[in-house]
N, C-alpha and C positions, 0 to 999 in steps of 0.2 A: 916227502914232507906232508903231503895231503893225506896219505894213508895213515901216518902217525897221528895227525890231528883227528881224523875220523875215528881211529881206534880209541883215542883218549876220550872223545865225546861219548862213544858207545859205553866205555867202562864207567863213566860218570853217571850216565842214565841208569845203568844196571845197579849201581850202588844206591841211587836214590830210590829205585823200586824196591830193592831188598830191604832197605832201611825203613820203608813204608812212610817216607816223607811226602807231603803233598807237593805237586809240581807247580801249583798255581803261584804266579808271581805276587799275588796279594796276600798270601797266607802269612808271611813274615810281618807285613804291616798290620794285619788283623791281630796277630799275637801280641805285637808291641803295643797296639792300641788297648788291648785288654789289660796288659800289665800296667800301662800308664793310668788307666781308669781305676784299677785297684789301689795303686799307690796314691792317686789323688783322693780317693775315698778315705784311705787311712790317714792321710794328712789332714783332711777336713775334720775327721772325728777327733784327732789329736788336738787340733786348734780349738774345736768346740768345747772339749773337756778342760783344757788348760787355760785357754784365753777366750771365754765366752763373749766378752764385749767386742773383742777384735773379730770374732767369728761373725757376729751380727753385722758389723761394719763391712766385712768382706762380702757377705751374701747380699747386703743392700746395694753395694757398689756394683757387683756383678749383675744383679737384676736391673739396676738402673741403666747400665750401659746397653743391656739387651733391649730394654724398652726404648731407649734413645735411638738405637739402630732401627727399630721398627718404625719409630716416628719419622726418621729420615727417609725410609723407604716409602711410607705412606704419603708424606709431603711431596716427595719427588713424583709419585704417581699423580697426585692432585695437580701439581704444576704442569706436568705433561698434558693432562686432560684440559687444563685451562688454555694452554697454547694451541692445542689441536682444535678446540672448539672456539677459540678466540673470544673468551669471556673474561670479565673482571672477577676478582675474588669475592666481591660482594654479590655475585650472582650464583655462587655455589650453593649446594644443599646445606642444610643446617649442620650436620655432623662433620662434613668436610670443612666448612667455614670455621667451625669451632676448633677443630684439630689444627688448622692453619694458624689461628690466633694464639692458641696455647703454645704451639711450637715457636712462634716468634717471641712470645714472652719468655720461654725457657732459654732461647738463644741469647737473650740480653745478658743472662748470667753465665752461660756456657762459653761464649766467645772470649770474654776477658780472661777467664781461667785458662783457656787454651793458649792465649797470647802470653800470659805470665809464665806458663810452664815450658815455653819454647827454649829459653836458655839452658845450658847444661847444668845438671844437678838442681834445677829449680823445681822439679816435680815433687821433691821431698817437702819443700816449703809450701807448695800448693796443697799437698795432702794434710799437712799440719793445720793450715788455715781452714781447710774444709771441715776438719774435726772440731776446730774451735768455734767457727762461725757457720754452722750448717744452714741456718735460716737466711743469712745474708748472701752466701756464696753458692749454695746448692739450690736445686729446685725439686719438684714433686717426685721425680723418678728416683732420686737419691736420698729420699727421706724414709725412715722406718714408719710403720703405721702409727706408733705413738707420737713421733715427731710431726706427722701430718696433722693429727688431731690438735696437738699443742700449738703448732704454728697457725693453724686455721683459727683457733680461738684467739690468739694474739692479734691476728689481722682483724677479726671481727670487733674486738675491744677497741682497737685504734680507730677503726672506721666509725664506730658508734660515738666515740668521743668527738671526732671531727664533725659528725652529723649534728651533734648538739651545738657545736660552735657555728655551723652553717645556719641553723635555725635562729640562733641569736643574731647573726649578721643579717638575716632576712628581716627580723623584727626591727633592727636599726634602720633598714632601708625603706620601711613602710612609709614614713612621711614624705619620701621623694617620689613615690608612684602617684598615679592619678587619684584624685579624691574619690572617684567612684569605686575604686578597687581597694582602698586602704582598709576599710573595715573587714571586707571579705578576706583579704590576705592575712590580716592580723588574727581573725578568728581561726583561720586554717592553721596558722603557726601555733596558736595556743592549743588547738586540738591535738596536734602532733606532739607538742611538748608534754601534754598530759597523758601521753601513752595511748591515745585513741587512733584508730585507723580511719583515715578519710575515705570517702567514696570517690570513685573514678570521676563522677560528674562534678564534684566539688573542685577537684584538681584541674580538670579540663576547663572549667569556667574561668580560670585565671590564666589561660594560655597567653592572652595579650600582654600580661605583665612581664613576660619574658621575651618579648619581641626585641629585635636588634636595637631599636632606638630607645627602649625603656632603660631605666637605671639598673634593672636586673638582666639586661641583655648581655650576651657574651662579650661584646666589644666595649661595654661600659662598666664592667665589673672592676672593682678595686683589686689591687694585687693580693691583699690578704685574703679576700673572699675567693679569688681565683685559685690560690694555693690550697685553700680548704677544699675546694671542689676537686682539685688535682689529687688529693689524698684518697678519693674514692675510686680512682683509676690507677693503674700502674704507670704513673707519670712522675718524673723527677721534678719535684716542686721547687727546687732551688735554682732552676734555670731562669733566665730572664722572662718577664711577664709575657712578652709576645710569643715566645716559644711554648710556654705553658698553655697559653690560650689556644695556640694552634694544635698542640697535642691533645688537649681536652676535646676540641671540636672533632678531630679525627677519631678519637676513641668513642665519642658519643655517636658519631655516624656509623661506625662499625657495629656498635651495639644495636642501633636502630635496624640495620640490615640483618643482623643476627636474629632480632625479634621477628622480622618479616619471614625469614627462612623457617623459624620455629612455628610461626602461624601456618605456613604452607605444610609443614610436616605434621603438625597436630600434637597437642600435649599427651594424648592417649598413646602415642608411639614411644614416649620416653619411659624408661624404667625408673625405679626409685632413686638409684644413684645419679642418673642423668638429671632427674628432677631437682635433687638437692644441689648438684653442681651448678645448674642453671640459676637457681635462687641465690646461691652464694656469689656467683659471678655478677649478680645485679645488686649486691649489697645486703642481702638478708641473712641473718644468723639462723640457720636451720637446726641448731643443736637441740632446742627444746620443742620443736614443732613435729607434728605427725606428717605422714605422707600426704594425707588429704588436705591439711592446712597449707603445705607447700604448694600443692597443685592449685588451690583456690587463690593464693597470693599471686602465683605466676600467671594465672588466668586474668586477674585484674590488671597486672602489669602489662600484659600483651593487649588488653582492651584499651588501655590508655595509650600505649605505643602505637597502636593502629590508627589513632586519631591525629598523630603528629605528622605534619606535612613537611 
């Protein structure tokens, strides 16, 4: 029996050699992979020619999942570094802290979608909702470049509208602040409403108006004014007032520590895209501004932020 088996193996090997087939066990897998790649390319060309809109959606989703996976890996590395060094996330370098904040903001939208898609056959409904409401349900990784510009402009318009209402609310609160600061605060509000940019020294001179015991302190703000402030941050403003106040305080502190990390890094270390993203994150519409104007504005912001205790 052993001799018959040995003979059969010998004949099989000789047949492979004469047929000039590779003996490598990975050759079949390599050939199959090449065939699958060619089929995939043909399918992509067919979809791109016959269904161009669906092709754009497909490539955007595929790229988005790849970027999301990279974010998960990077955030995992940052978390492990924090645990090993026993540091708080507010002690991280600027780019790592910023990546962590952006990932948390993205997960606010991603996690509910994952939960909704868990039931059987629910993924189809999720895909339809994603196509109908991309701005509300998706985030930056799953937007096309055109959608990113469009949604950024919408956000800037909404923030600017709320900023005008915040200024009106400040003017209405002027009679309730100390008499020594009423005229200065009113002049500053009028200057901003006229489209003029105040100096850092002018804003810093009114710091005591925003102390905790002041009518403009965080603990004394009226619910309407509080919700207007919440619109400048990614905060759900229809929550109860005490939750909105708590979230705004947390977001403001995160931004303060992000400013300090950026000061340590230096503005010269940022490229133009990072510069514009930093300005947009702080509420400035950079659509009509040059790179030097963005840098000057961010420099003044950091100068004021450095004086905040």
